[in-house]
N, C-alpha and C positions, 0 to 999 in steps of 0.2 A: 733899943736893945742891939746887941751885936748880931750881925747877919748869921754868923756861924751858930750862935745859940738858938736862933729861930729855926734854922735848918735842922739842927739836931733834935729839937723838940718835935718838929713836924715828922721827922723820920721815926721817932720813938712812939708816935701816936698816929698810926696809919688810918685809923677810923675817923679822923677828923679833929679839927681844933677850932677854937674861936680866937681871933686876933682882935685885941682892943687897942685902938689908936689913942694918941694923947688927947685928941679932941672928943673922945668918948664913942666914936664910931666903932661898931662891932662888925667884923667880917667873919662870916661863918664859912669855914672851909670843910666841906663834907668828906673829903678824902685827900690824902697827900698828893694825888695826881693833879689837883687843882692849883698847885703852886709850882713855879719853876724858878730854880736858883741857877746861877751860872755854874759852869764846870769847876770842880775843885782844883786848886793848884797846890803843888807841893811847896811847903814853907821851908825856911832855912833850918828849922828844927827837924825836918824830915816828915812832919805830919802833913796830912792833906786838909785843907780848909777852903771854904768858899770865900772868895775875895770880892770886894765891892761893898756897896751900901744899899743896894736895891734888889728886889725880887719881883716876880710877876704873879698876880693872882688872877685866875680865870673865873670870872663871874658868870653864873647862870641866871636866867630870868627871861623876861620878855625878849630882850636883845642880848645874847651872849657877848661878852666883851673881855678884853684883857686890861687889867688895871696895874700899872707899876706902883709898887709900894716902897717907900724909903724906910729901911729898917730903923733908922734913928727916930722915926715918928711912931714906932710901935711901943706901947706902954706895957703890954702883957700878952702872953700867949697861954691859953688854957685848953685842957682837953674838952672835946665836944661831949656834952652830956646827952645821953639817949634815954628814952622813957621805958626801955625794957623790951620793946617789940621791934627794935631795929630802925625806928623812925625818930626823927628829930623833933623835939618840942612836944607840945600838947596837941593831940589830934582831936578833931571833932568828928563825931559820927552822926550821919543824917539817917534818920529812920523814916521810911515812907509808910504812911498810915492811910 
């Protein structure tokens, strides 16, 4: 995908997106603050656009890390689906008896 298209989609969906890579890997981006694009540059047409082919994804988990992503390896970007209570995916409840 084009880097500018990814940037625009992420900006239009601040509550999170899922990025599917061409190898099938899914990157869950819980908020647009977890992705960093380069500063936009003014193009010859007068529009501002992000230049380059890569962006940085900040992963959370056991060991937080930064992961550079090449936009050319992104197959699809989708809105993050929530289950209605503000949490991602299916939650399990544990009841103590």
